[in-house]
N, C-alpha and C positions, 0 to 999 in steps of 0.2 A: 457475643454476634452482633448484634446492631451495632456497637462502636467500628466493628469489622467492614460491615456493610458501610456506616456515612464514610469512614475514610476512604475506602475504595473509591466509593461515587466522589469525593472531593479532588480524590485523586486524578481520576479519570478526566473532569470538569478542568483540571489546573493541566494534564497533559493536553486535549483537546487546545485547548485556549494559547496558551503555549506553544504550540504548534502552530497554531494560526497565525501568532508573532511571528515565531521563525521563517515561516513563508513568505511573511511581506517584509521582512526583514530584507530576508535572500534575492527576492525579486528587485528591490531597492537598489541592492548594491550590482545586481546581474546591470537593469536599466543604465544605472552611473557610467557602467563601465561598455555600454552601445554594445550588450550581447542579442545575438538575434532570438528573432523571434521562434523560430526552430529547434535552436539550440537551448531557449528558456523552458521552454515547453518539454522535451524530452532528456534535457541535461540537469539543469539547474530545477525546475520544478521537481521533476522527477524524484531526483536525489532529497529535494528540502521534503516532499511529502512521506520521504522515507523514513524522516530523522527517528520519530517517533516510534516506527515498527524497529528501526535498529536500535533506539534506546530500551525500549521492551526486551529485546531480543540480547543484548549486553546484560541488562540487570537479569534477566532470569537464567544465560547461561553460567553468570557468576555466582546465582544463589542455588547453583546443581538441580533448577528445574529449567532446561529449554526445552520441555512438551509447550511450554505456553508460548513463547516464540514460533515452534511449527505450527500450533494451535492457532496465532495472531497472522502468521502470511500466508497460511492460504484462506482463512477468512477475510480479509483485505482484499485479496487476491479476486475471492468469489464476489464480494460488495462493492469494490471500482468499475469493472466493466458494466454490471448489472443494477446495483440501487444507487449509484454515482451519475456514472451517465445517465441512466434512466429517468433521474428525476433531472438534471439538469437540461435533457434535452428538452423535458415536460416543459419546464417554466420557459425557457425559451422557445418553445412550440418549433423545435425539431431541432437538428445538428447537421450542418454539412459538411464532410469528411474533404481534405485535399487529398487527390490520388497519391501521392509520393509517398504518403505517409500511409495512405492506405494498404498498400503493395509490402513494401520493405520492412515498416515498420511490427506488421501483423504475424509477420513469419518469424520475425528475431524473437517477438515477444511469444509466441506458441511455444518454438526451442527450446527458448532458454528457462519458460517455466515448466517444461515436460524434464528436464534433466533431472531435476533433484527430487521431482517426484519419482522417475524412476529407478535413482540412488535407493531412494528409502521402502522401494519393495523386497528388500531385503531385512526390514524392522531398525536400519540401523542409518544414521548418516554420520561417517569418520572424519576425524582432521583432515586426512588426504582429499576425501571430495569436500570438503568444506574448502581447502584451497583449493580444487579445482573450481568451483562456482564464482570464487573469490577470482581467479584470472578468468572465468567468462563474463565477469561482469567488466572487467578493467579492458577488456575488447570490444564488450557491447558499446562504455561511453567512447570507446577508439572511432571505433565506426560511423557513432553519431556523429562528433567531432569535423570528423572528413567531411561525412553527410551538410552537417551544415553551409559548409564554402559556396553550396550550392542553392541553397534557401537566405538570402541576405537581408530579408525584411528586418529593421530594426523596430524596434519598439520605445519609442521618445518618452523619459520621463518629464512631466511639467509638473509635478507637485511636490517632491520631498526636496526643501533646499538643506539638507545636513547634508554636511561631509562626510566623506566614507569613512572616517576613522570614528567618528558618529555611528553609521550604521553598522561597523565591526563592531563594538562596542556592546551596541543590542544586540547581536548575535549571540556573544560571548555572555551574555547573562541570561537570555534567553535559553541555550541549549541547556544550561546549568541547573535551570528549573526544571526545563523538558525532561534532565535525566534523572532528578531526582525524583519527579511525580512517578515516572517511568518506574523506578525502584518498588516504590511504595506500592504503587498498582498490583506489580508481580508480590510480591511479599504478602498482600491482605488478599491478594485474588487466588493465590494458593489457600488460603486459610479458608477462603469460603468454599471453596471447592472441594475442600477434605469435611468441612464441618456439613453441608448439602449431600454429599457421598456421589458428586458429578466428576466424571473425570474432567485431570487436569486441561487436554485438549478442548473440552468444549468452552472450558470459560476463557481460554484465549480464540479460538474460533468466534465466539461471537462478542462474547462483553468487551474484551480487552482490543478484539479488530473493530465493531463497532466505535470507540473512542480514537482508535488512531485512524481511522479512516475517515472523520470528522474531516479536517485538511483538505484533501484531494476534493470532500463532496462541496464544501464550500466555495474553493478555487474553482471549480469545475462550474459551478450554477454561476458566480460571477463573469466568467471565463465567456461561458454558454450566452447570456444575457447579452455580452456586448460582440456576441457574434465573433467568437476569437475561436473558430474551431480546432486550429493548430493546438493552440494550449491547452483547449481540454485533452484531445486526444493525447497530446504528447505527455501530459501528467500521469493519465490515466496507466497510457500504456509504457510509462517507464516506470510509474512507480509497480507494478507488477513485477515488473522485471529484475527493478531492484532489490522488490522484496528477497525474489526466489533467488538471485544470487548473491546479494554482498550482505544481506541481513542475512538469512540461512547458514550463508559462508563463514560469516562471523562469528555466530553463534556455535555453530559446528568445530570452529578451530579454537572456540574459549574451554568448550563444555558437549562433548560429540552427544548426538540427540538418538537415546534406543527407547525403542514403542512397546510398549507391554502389550499385552495379546486386548486389551479393554480399548486402548487407544489406538494400536493399530485398524483394529475395525473401524473405529470412527475416521481413520483417516483413508483406510478406502475408498468410503464412502463418501468422504466429503473433498477428496482427490478427486474423485469420479466425478462432482459435480462442479469443481473450478474448471478441468477440462470439457466440458457440457456447457458451461457459463462462456467460457474462449469460443467455443463452437459457435454458439446464437450469436454472439457479438461479432464476430468475423462476419458470419451470414448477413448479419444485419450492414453492417458497414459496406457490404462489396455489392450492396442492393441500392443502387440509381446514389449512389456518394453522398450518404443523406443517413442520421437516424431521423427515424420520423415518431410522430408523438403517438402513433398507435405502436409500433417497435420499443419506443420508449417504456409504455405503460406496463407489458409485455415481459419488459427486462426487471422493473421495478416488482412487479409479479411472482416474476420467477423465483427471485431474492427471498422472499415475505416464502414462499410454497418450501423453500430448500431448508430455510430456517425452522420452520414448524416440523417437518418431514426430519430432520437430523436432529433436533432437541428432544424429538418422538424416538427415536431408536435410539440416540446417547444414554438418554432416561435409562430404557428399557433392557441397555447391553449394564 
């Protein structure tokens, strides 16, 4: 038991560290290609930050435990617009939001996050539904690429002197480590869930989700301190959508997700919390074009309340 717990902690640490390494590498590649800040935030960073979630999803599906991926996606979807954004805004003393992001991207986010939640109301996510989610992700990316043409501010890279080939090799190495640690994390997480009698979805909802959310958290804080609000909002909104479409779609395509009665009850409460978090997030974004420190504190405290309430409910169930 103790050995499995230690392996789980080490795997989570390696996953988080390799995720940050991979995000840095992808960002440098994007900067070398002179990609706009808008596109870096909404496409490049969203996909990069979702790589650990995708790795966990693939590993869980291949291991016959796709429920872990569902818990991870919902947990990350709640943590990103509350914990990650809240801490970033607190550290930066508030965060200003561009209007073009505020209106259009929030609508996309809410719609695409609600889609898999509605699909899961019958207790399962089939391969056909997974394929639909993947198509929605492709449409989402296509729309954002078209939108990036209207926002041409380019971030200049004055730091890295490495060649593009060297960066691509770093990406391959980081991806390999990430996939390996994700596989170990899923296996040991399932063992711990069985040992402690905890529903598998709760392991994904909190423990794995917090580990996979570290890249977004660290990136959001750094970008917020530099007053790059477009990058912060782009990474968070894009990551939530990518998880709900690409990650869940790929997971269901490999192994359909079926919820037990116990898992379904946890899903309903956590899905409700996700919708509530997005609503609160939207209200704050639409007020005065920024997230104030007071609003940021509410977001962080809201996440902590959710964690405590969900754990108490899940353990009782």
